[in-house]
DOMI-910211 format. One record per atom (N, C-alpha, C): residue number from 0; x, z, y; atom name; residue in one letter. Coordinates in pm, 1 decimal, decimal comma. Layout:
BEGIN
i;east;up;north;at;aa
NUM;X;Z;Y;CA;a $
...
% end
This chain:
BEGIN
i;east;up;north;at;aa
0;4074,0;10952,7;7560,3;N;m $
0;4163,5;11015,9;7650,1;CA;m $
0;4195,2;11142,7;7711,7;C;m $
1;4093,0;11168,2;7691,2;N;k $
1;4149,8;11378,1;7725,6;CA;k $
1;4157,0;11412,6;7584,2;C;k $
2;4032,7;11414,3;7472,4;N;s $
2;4164,3;11436,1;7358,6;CA;s $
2;4267,0;11389,7;7374,9;C;s $
3;4345,5;11296,1;7400,2;N;s $
3;4497,6;11247,9;7303,2;CA;s $
3;4545,1;11296,4;7454,5;C;s $
4;4473,1;11344,3;7557,5;N;i $
4;4589,6;11441,3;7622,2;CA;i $
4;4642,6;11558,2;7591,8;C;i $
5;4497,3;11624,6;7545,6;N;r $
5;4518,5;11748,9;7481,4;CA;r $
5;4565,3;11816,1;7354,0;C;r $
6;4588,4;11693,6;7259,0;N;k $
6;4703,9;11656,8;7185,4;CA;k $
6;4803,8;11652,2;7220,8;C;k $
7;4878,3;11589,2;7308,6;N;d $
7;4955,7;11561,2;7391,7;CA;d $
7;5038,1;11692,9;7405,0;C;d $
8;4944,8;11790,5;7487,6;N;i $
8;4992,3;11900,1;7547,4;CA;i $
8;5010,9;11942,6;7449,0;C;i $
9;4905,8;12054,0;7382,5;N;f $
9;5011,8;12130,9;7260,3;CA;f $
9;5049,7;12079,8;7120,1;C;f $
10;5144,6;11978,5;7162,6;N;n $
10;5221,8;11921,8;7067,1;CA;n $
10;5336,1;12044,1;7044,1;C;n $
11;5433,7;12042,1;6970,9;N;i $
11;5611,1;12103,5;6968,2;CA;i $
11;5668,3;12088,3;7089,2;C;i $
12;5712,5;12010,9;7165,0;N;p $
12;5794,0;11998,5;7242,9;CA;p $
12;5755,7;12034,0;7386,1;C;p $
13;5558,3;11993,2;7384,4;N;n $
13;5507,3;12042,5;7539,8;CA;n $
13;5510,2;12159,9;7531,3;C;n $
14;5445,8;12275,3;7404,3;N;l $
14;5435,6;12435,0;7424,5;CA;l $
14;5560,6;12470,6;7486,8;C;l $
15;5740,9;12433,9;7426,4;N;f $
15;5831,9;12473,6;7477,8;CA;f $
15;5825,5;12454,6;7681,3;C;f $
16;5732,9;12306,4;7694,5;N;t $
16;5767,5;12277,4;7846,7;CA;t $
16;5660,9;12347,7;7902,0;C;t $
17;5571,6;12362,1;7846,2;N;l $
17;5429,4;12487,0;7938,8;CA;l $
17;5508,4;12637,2;7873,5;C;l $
18;5599,7;12661,4;7763,9;N;f $
18;5681,1;12814,3;7749,9;CA;f $
18;5701,8;12869,6;7935,3;C;f $
19;5823,5;12731,7;7953,7;N;r $
19;5886,7;12765,4;8055,8;CA;r $
19;5841,9;12748,0;8195,7;C;r $
20;5729,9;12714,6;8200,3;N;i $
20;5598,1;12670,2;8379,7;CA;i $
20;5565,9;12803,2;8322,7;C;i $
21;5502,0;12886,9;8256,9;N;i $
21;5500,1;13014,5;8246,1;CA;i $
21;5583,3;13100,1;8276,4;C;i $
22;5713,1;13119,4;8278,0;N;l $
22;5776,0;13196,5;8310,7;CA;l $
22;5844,6;13219,9;8473,3;C;l $
23;5806,6;13112,3;8519,5;N;i $
23;5796,4;13043,8;8670,4;CA;i $
23;5808,5;13183,2;8732,9;C;i $
24;5634,6;13276,2;8742,5;N;p $
24;5603,4;13333,2;8778,7;CA;p $
24;5616,4;13466,2;8779,0;C;p $
25;5660,7;13440,0;8672,0;N;v $
25;5713,5;13635,6;8562,8;CA;v $
25;5882,5;13616,1;8667,0;C;v $
26;5967,5;13515,8;8686,3;N;v $
26;6122,2;13543,5;8776,6;CA;v $
26;6076,4;13584,5;8875,8;C;v $
27;5926,0;13518,8;8928,8;N;a $
27;5922,6;13521,0;9117,5;CA;a $
27;5871,1;13627,8;9142,4;C;a $
28;5787,6;13704,2;9056,8;N;v $
28;5794,0;13862,7;9054,7;CA;v $
28;5869,7;13965,9;9016,2;C;v $
29;5993,8;13910,0;8949,7;N;l $
29;6111,2;14002,3;8942,7;CA;l $
29;6196,4;13924,6;9061,9;C;l $
30;6219,8;13847,7;9103,5;N;i $
30;6307,8;13865,1;9234,6;CA;i $
30;6266,4;13930,6;9397,6;C;i $
31;6121,5;13921,4;9350,7;N;t $
31;6033,2;13987,2;9477,2;CA;t $
31;6085,3;14117,2;9477,0;C;t $
32;6048,5;14185,1;9323,7;N;y $
32;6069,2;14318,3;9325,6;CA;y $
32;6280,7;14380,0;9263,6;C;y $
33;6267,9;14359,9;9410,4;N;e $
33;6445,8;14360,5;9352,7;CA;e $
33;6509,3;14507,4;9324,3;C;e $
34;6573,5;14464,3;9227,8;N;s $
34;6674,4;14619,2;9211,6;CA;s $
34;6683,5;14530,6;9080,1;C;s $
35;6876,0;14612,0;9041,8;N;p $
35;6976,9;14565,5;8989,7;CA;p $
35;6892,0;14499,5;8795,5;C;p $
36;6819,5;14563,6;8755,1;N;r $
36;6765,8;14613,3;8606,5;CA;r $
36;6681,7;14420,0;8636,5;C;r $
37;6526,5;14424,4;8747,7;N;n $
37;6518,0;14342,8;8790,2;CA;n $
37;6560,0;14188,7;8772,1;C;n $
38;6713,8;14167,0;8852,1;N;c $
38;6779,6;14122,4;8868,9;CA;c $
38;6834,2;14029,1;8718,8;C;c $
39;6847,4;14097,8;8657,3;N;f $
39;6907,4;14072,2;8542,7;CA;f $
39;6830,2;14025,9;8451,0;C;f $
40;6677,6;14086,7;8437,3;N;l $
40;6587,7;13994,0;8392,8;CA;l $
40;6534,3;13860,8;8416,3;C;l $
41;6574,1;13889,1;8575,5;N;a $
41;6487,5;13753,2;8624,2;CA;a $
41;6655,7;13660,1;8602,1;C;a $
42;6720,9;13685,3;8581,2;N;a $
42;6840,8;13585,4;8522,6;CA;a $
42;6832,5;13583,8;8385,7;C;a $
43;6787,2;13662,2;8308,2;N;l $
43;6735,4;13622,1;8153,2;CA;l $
43;6650,8;13519,4;8096,8;C;l $
44;6498,5;13543,7;8173,3;N;f $
44;6398,8;13494,0;8201,0;CA;f $
44;6469,9;13350,3;8218,1;C;f $
45;6514,2;13327,5;8367,8;N;f $
45;6566,0;13177,1;8358,0;CA;f $
45;6637,6;13101,7;8292,2;C;f $
46;6713,9;13196,2;8218,9;N;s $
46;6857,2;13112,7;8155,9;CA;s $
46;6735,1;13054,4;8048,7;C;s $
47;6693,1;13177,5;7968,0;N;l $
47;6589,2;13117,5;7845,1;CA;l $
47;6433,1;12988,4;7874,3;C;l $
48;6402,4;12983,7;8019,2;N;a $
48;6331,8;12852,4;8043,9;CA;a $
48;6441,2;12736,4;8028,7;C;a $
49;6518,7;12789,2;8100,4;N;s $
49;6678,6;12674,8;8127,4;CA;s $
49;6683,6;12609,8;7939,9;C;s $
50;6723,8;12681,4;7867,0;N;g $
50;6784,8;12724,0;7694,3;CA;g $
50;6606,9;12610,6;7659,9;C;g $
51;6487,0;12597,1;7688,6;N;t $
51;6389,7;12524,4;7592,7;CA;t $
51;6386,6;12422,3;7682,9;C;t $
52;6483,7;12379,9;7783,7;N;d $
52;6416,9;12240,6;7891,4;CA;d $
52;6506,5;12144,0;7714,4;C;d $
53;6618,9;12233,4;7679,3;N;f $
53;6699,1;12135,8;7644,6;CA;f $
53;6629,2;12115,9;7422,5;C;f $
54;6555,0;12250,0;7421,0;N;i $
54;6498,0;12266,7;7284,0;CA;i $
54;6369,1;12130,2;7260,2;C;i $
55;6285,5;12144,5;7417,1;N;d $
55;6188,2;12062,8;7396,5;CA;d $
55;6186,5;11928,2;7392,9;C;d $
56;6342,0;11847,6;7489,6;N;g $
56;6381,3;11710,8;7496,5;CA;g $
56;6450,3;11655,9;7306,9;C;g $
57;6459,3;11754,8;7260,5;N;y $
57;6574,7;11763,6;7117,4;CA;y $
57;6440,6;11705,5;7027,0;C;y $
58;6398,8;11811,3;7043,2;N;l $
58;6232,4;11823,1;6935,8;CA;l $
58;6147,5;11676,8;6946,3;C;l $
59;6124,6;11644,0;7067,3;N;a $
59;6043,1;11535,0;7110,1;CA;a $
59;6119,7;11345,2;7084,2;C;a $
60;6230,1;11358,3;7113,9;N;r $
60;6373,4;11282,4;7028,5;CA;r $
60;6328,2;11299,2;6852,1;C;r $
61;6309,8;11408,4;6794,7;N;r $
61;6379,3;11430,7;6675,6;CA;r $
61;6239,1;11426,3;6618,1;C;r $
62;6107,3;11490,9;6665,2;N;l $
62;5949,6;11446,5;6554,0;CA;l $
62;5914,1;11329,9;6640,3;C;l $
63;5989,2;11182,0;6712,6;N;n $
63;5899,4;11128,4;6766,5;CA;n $
63;5746,2;11136,4;6830,9;C;n $
64;5785,6;11296,2;6904,5;N;l $
64;5648,4;11285,3;6986,3;CA;l $
64;5707,9;11307,5;7129,8;C;l $
65;5769,1;11204,1;7149,1;N;i $
65;5793,6;11116,9;7335,3;CA;i $
65;5613,4;11096,7;7418,3;C;i $
66;5597,8;11205,2;7468,7;N;t $
66;5424,8;11100,0;7546,4;CA;t $
66;5407,6;11189,0;7675,1;C;t $
67;5360,9;11067,5;7683,2;N;v $
67;5313,6;11064,3;7875,3;CA;v $
67;5317,8;11192,6;7939,9;C;v $
68;5249,8;11294,2;7864,7;N;t $
68;5249,0;11434,1;7914,6;CA;t $
68;5354,3;11518,8;7914,5;C;t $
69;5394,0;11481,9;7867,3;N;g $
69;5600,1;11529,5;7826,3;CA;g $
69;5668,1;11463,0;7884,2;C;g $
70;5667,8;11379,7;7943,3;N;k $
70;5756,9;11264,7;8032,2;CA;k $
70;5708,3;11328,5;8176,5;C;k $
71;5602,5;11376,5;8191,6;N;f $
71;5566,4;11403,1;8297,1;CA;f $
71;5583,8;11579,1;8302,4;C;f $
72;5535,0;11659,2;8247,4;N;l $
72;5544,8;11843,3;8281,1;CA;l $
72;5687,8;11823,4;8259,2;C;l $
73;5761,7;11784,2;8144,9;N;d $
73;5970,5;11841,7;8142,7;CA;d $
73;6033,0;11825,0;8257,0;C;d $
74;6023,4;11684,1;8341,9;N;p $
74;6099,2;11705,6;8465,0;CA;p $
74;6012,2;11780,9;8592,6;C;p $
75;5850,6;11825,5;8560,3;N;l $
75;5771,2;11911,8;8731,0;CA;l $
75;5792,1;12056,1;8691,4;C;l $
76;5853,8;12097,4;8543,9;N;a $
76;5875,2;12230,2;8531,3;CA;a $
76;6041,5;12225,2;8579,1;C;a $
77;6153,4;12170,5;8554,0;N;d $
77;6234,7;12227,0;8597,5;CA;d $
77;6225,1;12193,3;8717,7;C;d $
78;6156,6;12154,0;8847,7;N;k $
78;6171,1;12130,4;8959,5;CA;k $
78;6140,3;12239,8;9028,1;C;k $
79;6019,5;12320,4;8966,2;N;l $
79;5897,1;12383,3;8982,6;CA;l $
79;6019,1;12524,9;8978,8;C;l $
80;6057,8;12513,5;8840,6;N;m $
80;6144,5;12672,8;8813,4;CA;m $
80;6261,6;12673,6;8926,8;C;m $
81;6378,7;12554,8;8965,7;N;v $
81;6480,1;12582,1;9068,6;CA;v $
81;6381,4;12598,1;9153,5;C;v $
82;6282,6;12549,9;9223,5;N;v $
82;6276,2;12560,0;9405,3;CA;v $
82;6210,8;12692,8;9385,8;C;v $
83;6172,5;12734,7;9282,9;N;t $
83;6071,4;12819,8;9314,8;CA;t $
83;6179,1;12985,2;9326,1;C;t $
84;6297,8;12918,3;9204,7;N;s $
84;6396,8;13060,4;9235,0;CA;s $
84;6462,6;13057,0;9425,7;C;s $
85;6498,4;12962,4;9450,3;N;l $
85;6611,4;12902,0;9526,6;CA;l $
85;6528,4;12942,2;9642,8;C;l $
86;6375,7;12903,4;9659,6;N;v $
86;6352,2;12978,0;9755,8;CA;v $
86;6293,2;13104,1;9773,5;C;v $
87;6276,2;13175,7;9704,3;N;m $
87;6236,8;13374,6;9662,2;CA;m $
87;6367,8;13402,8;9689,5;C;m $
88;6481,3;13330,2;9658,0;N;l $
88;6627,7;13405,5;9727,8;CA;l $
88;6651,3;13360,6;9865,9;C;l $
89;6619,0;13278,6;9964,9;N;i $
89;6589,2;13310,6;10093,4;CA;i $
89;6576,3;13404,8;10157,3;C;i $
90;6467,8;13525,1;10077,9;N;p $
90;6445,9;13587,6;10237,5;CA;p $
90;6551,9;13703,7;10172,2;C;p $
91;6643,1;13677,4;10069,6;N;l $
91;6681,5;13801,2;10037,0;CA;l $
91;6880,0;13742,6;10078,2;C;l $
92;6865,5;13708,6;10130,1;N;n $
92;6993,2;13643,4;10166,4;CA;n $
92;7115,4;13633,8;10033,2;C;n $
93;7018,0;13543,1;9989,4;N;r $
93;7178,7;13524,2;9839,6;CA;r $
93;7177,5;13372,0;9844,9;C;r $
94;7096,7;13323,7;9949,7;N;v $
94;7168,1;13166,3;9974,7;CA;v $
94;7137,3;13103,1;10115,3;C;v $
95;7208,0;13033,2;10180,4;N;p $
95;7128,6;13008,0;10246,5;CA;p $
95;7064,3;12931,1;10308,2;C;p $
96;6929,3;12940,2;10380,0;N;a $
96;6807,5;12842,4;10377,7;CA;a $
96;6874,7;12649,9;10391,5;C;a $
97;6989,7;12665,2;10476,9;N;w $
97;7046,8;12526,4;10483,9;CA;w $
97;7038,5;12450,9;10349,1;C;w $
98;7124,4;12568,4;10258,0;N;l $
98;7198,9;12502,1;10088,9;CA;l $
98;7048,9;12437,7;10021,7;C;l $
99;6948,6;12559,9;10082,0;N;v $
99;6879,0;12511,7;9969,6;CA;v $
99;6731,9;12369,4;10018,1;C;v $
100;6774,7;12318,3;10154,0;N;v $
100;6699,0;12204,0;10263,9;CA;v $
100;6737,1;12105,0;10206,3;C;v $
101;6853,0;12161,6;10174,9;N;i $
101;6999,9;11986,6;10138,5;CA;i $
101;6930,9;11937,3;9949,8;C;i $
102;6896,2;12061,7;9935,2;N;l $
102;6870,0;12059,2;9767,3;CA;l $
102;6734,3;12031,7;9721,5;C;l $
103;6660,4;12009,2;9793,8;N;l $
103;6479,6;11995,0;9821,0;CA;l $
103;6479,6;11822,9;9898,5;C;l $
104;6528,4;11823,0;9980,5;N;a $
104;6555,7;11690,0;10050,4;CA;a $
104;6581,4;11609,1;9914,8;C;a $
105;6691,2;11628,7;9845,4;N;r $
105;6791,6;11573,9;9771,4;CA;r $
105;6632,5;11506,9;9686,4;C;r $
106;6588,0;11621,2;9566,8;N;e $
106;6509,2;11571,4;9502,9;CA;e $
106;6420,7;11531,5;9569,8;C;e $
107;6339,2;11589,7;9655,7;N;f $
107;6214,5;11445,5;9676,4;CA;f $
107;6273,5;11271,7;9770,7;C;f $
108;6317,9;11275,0;9792,6;N;s $
108;6417,8;11159,7;9746,9;CA;s $
108;6431,3;11096,8;9675,6;C;s $
109;6509,6;11155,0;9582,4;N;i $
109;6468,1;11069,7;9422,6;CA;i $
109;6376,2;11051,8;9378,0;C;i $
110;6291,2;11108,5;9392,4;N;t $
110;6118,5;11133,5;9343,4;CA;t $
110;6033,6;10955,9;9379,0;C;t $
111;6113,3;11012,7;9528,3;N;v $
111;6022,4;10882,7;9550,2;CA;v $
111;6065,7;10737,9;9536,5;C;v $
112;6201,6;10766,5;9491,6;N;l $
112;6341,2;10655,6;9442,4;CA;l $
112;6281,4;10595,2;9328,0;C;l $
113;6268,0;10707,6;9245,8;N;r $
113;6213,4;10640,9;9103,6;CA;r $
113;6080,9;10596,6;9085,7;C;r $
114;5992,5;10613,7;9180,9;N;a $
114;5851,2;10572,1;9181,9;CA;a $
114;5888,7;10418,9;9246,3;C;a $
115;5920,9;10423,2;9305,2;N;l $
115;5980,2;10292,7;9367,7;CA;l $
115;5991,7;10206,1;9301,8;C;l $
116;6167,8;10238,3;9186,8;N;a $
116;6212,4;10178,5;9112,7;CA;a $
116;6167,3;10126,0;9001,0;C;a $
117;6039,7;10202,9;8937,9;N;a $
117;5880,9;10201,1;8893,6;CA;a $
117;5794,5;10084,8;8893,7;C;a $
118;5815,1;10074,5;9062,4;N;q $
118;5708,8;9992,8;9068,9;CA;q $
118;5739,9;9876,8;9097,3;C;q $
119;5839,5;9834,6;9091,9;N;e $
119;5987,1;9696,8;9062,3;CA;e $
119;5959,4;9701,6;8873,8;C;e $
120;5986,7;9768,3;8835,8;N;g $
120;5993,9;9753,2;8741,2;CA;g $
120;6140,0;9807,5;8654,3;C;g $
121;6191,9;9885,9;8735,7;N;l $
121;6358,7;9956,4;8699,2;CA;l $
121;6365,4;10076,3;8668,3;C;l $
122;6443,9;10108,8;8614,5;N;v $
122;6449,5;10220,6;8546,0;CA;v $
122;6583,8;10273,1;8619,5;C;v $
123;6548,1;10399,6;8650,7;N;l $
123;6647,2;10506,9;8744,7;CA;l $
123;6727,5;10577,9;8623,3;C;l $
124;6801,6;10568,6;8561,5;N;a $
124;6855,6;10676,3;8477,4;CA;a $
124;6945,3;10750,3;8532,5;C;a $
125;6941,0;10874,8;8427,5;N;a $
125;7055,9;10948,4;8513,2;CA;a $
125;7139,1;10964,4;8475,5;C;a $
126;7275,2;10949,6;8578,2;N;g $
126;7400,8;10958,6;8593,3;CA;g $
126;7471,7;11045,6;8547,7;C;g $
127;7579,4;11079,3;8545,8;N;q $
127;7723,0;11200,0;8486,5;CA;q $
127;7747,1;11269,2;8631,6;C;q $
128;7679,0;11220,7;8771,2;N;e $
128;7705,5;11292,9;8883,6;CA;e $
128;7503,9;11374,3;8874,1;C;e $
129;7454,7;11361,7;8837,4;N;g $
129;7323,0;11390,9;8785,6;CA;g $
129;7327,4;11521,1;8701,9;C;g $
130;7415,5;11470,6;8570,5;N;k $
130;7360,0;11532,9;8502,1;CA;k $
130;7459,9;11687,1;8487,1;C;k $
131;7621,5;11638,3;8610,5;N;a $
131;7689,8;11804,9;8645,9;CA;a $
131;7588,8;11872,9;8700,1;C;a $
132;7523,1;11748,1;8812,4;N;k $
132;7489,9;11847,6;8913,2;CA;k $
132;7323,3;11966,7;8877,9;C;k $
133;7288,1;11912,7;8744,2;N;a $
133;7178,3;12032,2;8715,1;CA;a $
133;7235,5;12078,0;8634,5;C;a $
134;7364,6;12076,8;8562,3;N;a $
134;7443,7;12190,2;8453,7;CA;a $
134;7476,0;12299,1;8600,6;C;a $
135;7522,1;12254,2;8704,7;N;l $
135;7612,7;12377,1;8809,9;CA;l $
135;7465,5;12427,6;8891,5;C;l $
136;7377,2;12365,9;8827,4;N;q $
136;7261,3;12407,6;8940,3;CA;q $
136;7222,7;12535,3;8862,5;C;q $
137;7177,0;12531,2;8765,2;N;m $
137;7112,0;12654,9;8669,4;CA;m $
137;7178,2;12716,7;8637,5;C;m $
138;7372,3;12683,8;8595,5;N;v $
138;7396,4;12815,4;8589,9;CA;v $
138;7430,6;12905,4;8727,9;C;v $
139;7491,2;12825,1;8833,2;N;g $
139;7480,5;12877,9;8953,2;CA;g $
139;7388,3;12956,7;9053,3;C;g $
140;7264,4;12926,2;8965,3;N;i $
140;7105,1;12990,7;8974,1;CA;i $
140;7090,6;13154,0;8893,5;C;i $
141;7165,2;13131,9;8793,8;N;v $
141;7171,4;13246,6;8722,9;CA;v $
141;7270,4;13334,4;8767,0;C;v $
142;7397,1;13272,5;8839,2;N;g $
142;7457,1;13360,3;8902,4;CA;g $
142;7367,9;13452,4;9015,4;C;g $
143;7320,8;13377,4;9107,4;N;l $
143;7235,2;13384,3;9220,5;CA;l $
143;7158,6;13502,3;9183,6;C;l $
144;7125,4;13498,4;9053,5;N;l $
144;6988,5;13621,6;9031,1;CA;l $
144;7028,8;13751,6;8978,9;C;l $
145;7165,5;13789,6;8900,0;N;v $
145;7205,5;13819,2;8858,0;CA;v $
145;7271,0;13982,0;8984,1;C;v $
146;7346,3;13819,3;9065,4;N;h $
146;7375,5;13873,1;9249,5;CA;h $
146;7512,8;14039,2;9238,4;C;h $
147;7465,7;14125,7;9118,3;N;y $
147;7498,9;14191,8;9180,1;CA;y $
147;7670,6;14207,0;9072,7;C;y $
148;7765,7;14269,9;9097,3;N;p $
148;7889,1;14246,7;9031,4;CA;p $
148;7898,1;14332,7;8897,1;C;p $
149;7944,3;14323,2;8764,9;N;y $
149;7973,3;14365,7;8650,0;CA;y $
149;8081,3;14387,8;8580,4;C;y $
150;8156,0;14462,9;8563,3;N;e $
150;8252,1;14462,7;8478,9;CA;e $
150;8265,7;14389,1;8338,6;C;e $
151;8358,6;14310,9;8317,8;N;i $
151;8332,6;14204,0;8185,5;CA;i $
151;8459,1;14278,2;8100,2;C;i $
152;8431,2;14271,1;7993,6;N;n $
152;8544,1;14361,1;7872,5;CA;n $
152;8487,9;14255,8;7756,4;C;n $
153;8545,0;14118,2;7758,1;N;f $
153;8520,6;14046,9;7682,9;CA;f $
153;8665,7;13987,8;7603,0;C;f $
154;8700,8;14009,1;7469,5;N;i $
154;8817,9;13955,7;7416,4;CA;i $
154;8947,8;14027,2;7476,6;C;i $
155;8996,5;13852,3;7570,2;N;l $
155;9102,5;13893,6;7642,5;CA;l $
155;9092,0;13952,4;7784,9;C;l $
156;8973,2;13861,5;7832,8;N;f $
156;8937,8;13916,7;7917,7;CA;f $
156;8879,2;14051,8;7991,9;C;f $
157;8915,5;14087,7;8102,5;N;r $
157;8890,7;14196,4;8188,7;CA;r $
157;8852,0;14214,4;8320,5;C;r $
158;8754,2;14269,7;8335,9;N;g $
158;8731,3;14287,6;8501,2;CA;g $
158;8592,6;14272,8;8583,1;C;g $
159;8621,8;14282,2;8666,8;N;m $
159;8476,5;14264,2;8794,7;CA;m $
159;8471,1;14140,6;8795,8;C;m $
160;8303,7;14078,0;8770,7;N;i $
160;8313,5;13947,9;8778,2;CA;i $
160;8190,2;13986,0;8899,7;C;i $
161;8154,2;13888,8;9031,2;N;d $
161;8049,8;13907,2;9150,3;CA;d $
161;8028,4;13797,5;9078,9;C;d $
162;7853,1;13812,6;9056,4;N;f $
162;7856,0;13723,8;9014,1;CA;f $
162;7724,2;13623,7;9168,1;C;f $
163;7733,2;13733,1;9271,8;N;h $
163;7671,4;13621,4;9387,5;CA;h $
163;7791,1;13507,4;9450,2;C;h $
164;7845,6;13532,1;9429,7;N;r $
164;7997,5;13484,0;9469,6;CA;r $
164;8042,6;13350,8;9405,8;C;r $
165;8018,6;13382,6;9257,6;N;v $
165;8034,6;13292,2;9189,5;CA;v $
165;7901,8;13170,9;9150,7;C;v $
166;7764,1;13203,0;9155,7;N;g $
166;7666,7;13184,5;9180,8;CA;g $
166;7615,9;13071,6;9317,0;C;g $
167;7668,6;13148,8;9438,5;N;i $
167;7709,0;13079,0;9554,1;CA;i $
167;7815,5;12965,6;9537,2;C;i $
168;7894,2;12905,0;9517,4;N;i $
168;8038,7;12828,3;9464,2;CA;i $
168;7953,0;12699,0;9392,7;C;i $
169;7901,6;12797,5;9264,4;N;l $
169;7827,0;12666,0;9163,4;CA;l $
169;7742,8;12630,7;9253,1;C;l $
170;7654,1;12623,9;9285,1;N;v $
170;7529,9;12548,0;9350,0;CA;v $
170;7621,4;12489,1;9446,7;C;v $
171;7695,0;12562,5;9537,5;N;i $
171;7765,7;12418,0;9625,8;CA;i $
171;7744,2;12332,4;9607,3;C;i $
172;7822,9;12314,8;9510,6;N;l $
172;7942,6;12213,9;9456,2;CA;l $
172;7849,7;12163,5;9325,2;C;l $
173;7665,2;12190,7;9263,3;N;s $
173;7560,5;12104,0;9281,5;CA;s $
173;7499,3;12034,9;9443,9;C;s $
174;7532,3;12104,9;9525,1;N;m $
174;7562,4;12013,1;9632,1;CA;m $
174;7604,1;11979,3;9617,1;C;m $
175;7699,2;11875,5;9596,3;N;v $
175;7793,0;11815,5;9637,3;CA;v $
175;7803,6;11668,1;9558,5;C;v $
176;7774,0;11731,5;9401,8;N;f $
176;7717,4;11605,0;9352,4;CA;f $
176;7593,0;11576,1;9320,7;C;f $
177;7494,1;11656,7;9390,6;N;s $
177;7340,9;11611,7;9401,3;CA;s $
177;7396,6;11492,4;9530,3;C;s $
178;7479,4;11511,2;9596,4;N;l $
178;7431,6;11392,0;9738,5;CA;l $
178;7531,1;11304,6;9592,4;C;l $
179;7637,4;11273,6;9597,5;N;l $
179;7724,6;11225,7;9496,0;CA;l $
179;7592,8;11106,3;9432,1;C;l $
180;7515,4;11173,5;9371,2;N;s $
180;7434,3;11076,1;9284,1;CA;s $
180;7333,7;11063,3;9340,5;C;s $
181;7261,1;11102,4;9453,3;N;a $
181;7197,2;11026,8;9507,2;CA;a $
181;7229,9;10925,6;9552,0;C;a $
182;7367,7;10907,6;9604,4;N;a $
182;7453,0;10801,1;9646,2;CA;a $
182;7412,0;10678,6;9590,0;C;a $
183;7468,4;10723,1;9436,7;N;s $
183;7463,3;10620,9;9362,6;CA;s $
183;7338,4;10578,7;9339,6;C;s $
184;7241,0;10649,9;9325,6;N;y $
184;7145,1;10592,3;9299,3;CA;y $
184;7062,5;10489,3;9358,6;C;y $
185;7059,1;10510,1;9521,8;N;f $
185;7016,7;10449,9;9650,8;CA;f $
185;7152,5;10296,3;9630,8;C;f $
186;7265,1;10337,4;9573,0;N;k $
186;7321,9;10177,2;9588,5;CA;k $
186;7311,1;10093,2;9454,1;C;k $
187;7314,7;10155,3;9353,4;N;w $
187;7238,3;10101,5;9235,5;CA;w $
187;7077,0;10084,5;9267,1;C;w $
188;6987,9;10114,2;9312,1;N;f $
188;6866,4;9994,6;9372,0;CA;f $
188;6848,3;9974,1;9452,3;C;f $
189;6909,3;9973,2;9557,4;N;a $
189;6955,4;9844,9;9661,1;CA;a $
189;7017,0;9713,0;9613,6;C;a $
190;7130,6;9714,9;9529,0;N;t $
190;7233,2;9630,7;9453,3;CA;t $
190;7046,5;9546,2;9316,6;C;t $
191;6987,7;9598,9;9272,9;N;e $
191;6836,4;9568,8;9211,7;CA;e $
191;6771,8;9521,3;9258,8;C;e $
192;6820,5;9475,9;9380,5;N;i $
192;6629,1;9521,1;9436,5;CA;i $
192;6668,4;9340,0;9559,9;C;i $
193;6813,4;9324,5;9585,8;N;d $
193;6909,0;9187,5;9595,7;CA;d $
193;6889,6;9166,8;9502,2;C;d $
194;6951,9;9174,1;9383,7;N;k $
194;6931,9;9055,1;9243,4;CA;k $
194;6801,9;9023,9;9208,3;C;k $
195;6747,4;9069,0;9226,7;N;k $
195;6595,1;9056,6;9206,2;CA;k $
195;6528,7;8934,7;9385,1;C;k $
196;6560,4;8957,8;9464,2;N;a $
196;6508,2;8904,6;9606,4;CA;a $
196;6632,5;8776,4;9608,4;C;a $
197;6742,2;8742,6;9532,7;N;h $
197;6774,1;8578,8;9465,6;CA;h $
197;6810,7;8565,6;9352,1;C;h $
% end
């Protein structure tokens, strides 16, 4: 069993996941020592970590290396990255505590619901609202990490972008999609349990 788990951990997709986990304290330290340079680097490393989330999933499917270890580590890495970043941004007044509490409460609730569904032999698949939530949340956190306004000069667009404002708007939107997806998950679960009862 031990050799099998060790082999699973060190397959290519899971190495990307482990790399994502290693980046979490790096982002945390950069947030702690706040400066325009460190904020930019924190956003860069967070973006890099988010990118590996797509890579490890793609490689796991492409190389047929989907493992129990990977199924555990992948969502854990995602949640740790998001939770760490959001919680550490609260003391810097970049995100309100109430918003973080709502987002975390939703994540914990869905985790418990997935466990209950698994006990009933049900699989809680990610819906469109959940996918939209994840995308908005990731991009929003990048904006909150950058924080400072920057002048953007890109082809036809030129002007100042307030990354903090963009970030907070996207994270609030992600909260809306979080609540919508949670409602749909709980409705689906209640319907399936009702079907099994009859």
